[in-house]
C-alpha positions as CSV (number, residue, x, y, z in Angstrom):
1,M,97.7,131.8,115.8
2,D,98.9,129.3,118.6
3,S,96.6,128.3,121.4
4,K,97.4,126.6,124.7
5,L,96.0,123.0,125.4
6,T,96.1,121.1,128.6
7,I,96.2,117.4,128.6
8,R,96.7,114.7,131.2
9,L,99.3,112.1,130.6
10,S,101.2,109.4,132.6
11,T,104.4,110.8,134.0
12,D,106.3,108.0,132.4
13,V,104.9,108.8,129.0
14,I,105.8,112.5,129.4
15,E,109.4,111.7,130.3
16,R,109.8,109.3,127.4
17,A,108.3,111.7,125.1
18,K,110.5,114.7,126.3
19,K,113.5,112.4,125.8
20,Y,112.4,111.4,122.3
21,A,111.8,115.0,121.3
22,S,115.1,116.1,122.8
23,E,117.0,113.3,120.8
24,R,115.4,114.8,117.6
25,K,116.2,118.3,118.5
26,T,112.5,119.5,118.7
27,S,110.1,120.4,121.3
28,L,107.5,118.2,122.8
29,S,104.8,120.7,121.7
30,K,106.1,120.6,118.1
31,L,106.2,116.9,118.2
32,I,102.6,116.6,119.4
33,E,101.4,119.3,116.9
34,T,103.0,117.5,114.0
35,Y,101.5,114.2,115.0
36,L,98.0,115.7,115.5
37,D,98.2,117.6,112.3
38,G,99.2,114.4,110.4
39,I,96.3,112.4,111.7
40,S,93.7,115.2,111.3
41,Q,94.6,116.1,107.7
42,P,91.9,115.3,105.1
43,K,92.8,112.0,103.2
44,E,92.9,113.6,99.8
45,E,95.1,116.6,99.5
46,E,95.9,118.4,96.3
47,E,99.5,119.4,97.2
48,F,101.9,117.6,99.3
49,D,103.4,119.9,102.0
50,Q,106.8,118.5,103.2
51,S,106.7,120.8,106.3
52,Q,104.1,118.2,107.6
53,I,106.5,115.3,107.5
54,S,107.6,114.0,111.0
55,P,111.2,114.5,112.1
56,L,111.7,110.6,112.0
57,V,110.5,110.3,108.5
58,K,112.5,113.3,107.4
59,S,115.7,111.7,108.9
60,L,115.0,108.5,106.8
61,M,114.2,110.1,103.5
62,G,117.0,109.7,100.9
63,A,119.0,107.4,103.1
64,A,119.3,104.8,100.3
65,G,119.9,107.5,97.5
66,P,118.3,107.4,94.2
67,L,117.7,104.0,92.6
68,P,118.0,103.4,88.8
69,E,114.8,103.2,86.8
70,D,115.3,99.6,86.0
71,Y,116.2,98.5,89.5
72,D,114.7,95.1,90.4
73,Y,114.4,94.9,94.1
74,K,113.1,91.3,93.9
75,K,115.9,90.1,91.9
76,E,118.4,91.9,94.2
77,Y,116.8,90.3,97.3
78,R,116.8,86.8,95.6
79,D,120.5,87.2,94.8
80,Y,121.2,88.3,98.4
81,L,119.4,85.3,99.8
82,E,121.1,82.8,97.4
83,K,124.5,84.2,98.4
84,K,123.6,84.2,102.2
85,Y,122.4,80.6,102.2
86,Q,125.1,78.9,99.9
């Protein structure tokens, strides 16, 4: 069941938040609900519910693709730096 909540915010904050929500194709209400739900969840949950992930995090998930089991990120970064500063 949804309930109505009235809050007072700066006009500038509201306008920026509306723009942010619009760019992510969500409503300001959903954006606020997702945020409040995320910070108010108990720290230890038995199951991970992916519907609670913010739109920003969802857009970043899987961006790099799956990595091999033996992937050594430290070696890769070291190799990158060595090449960069040759």
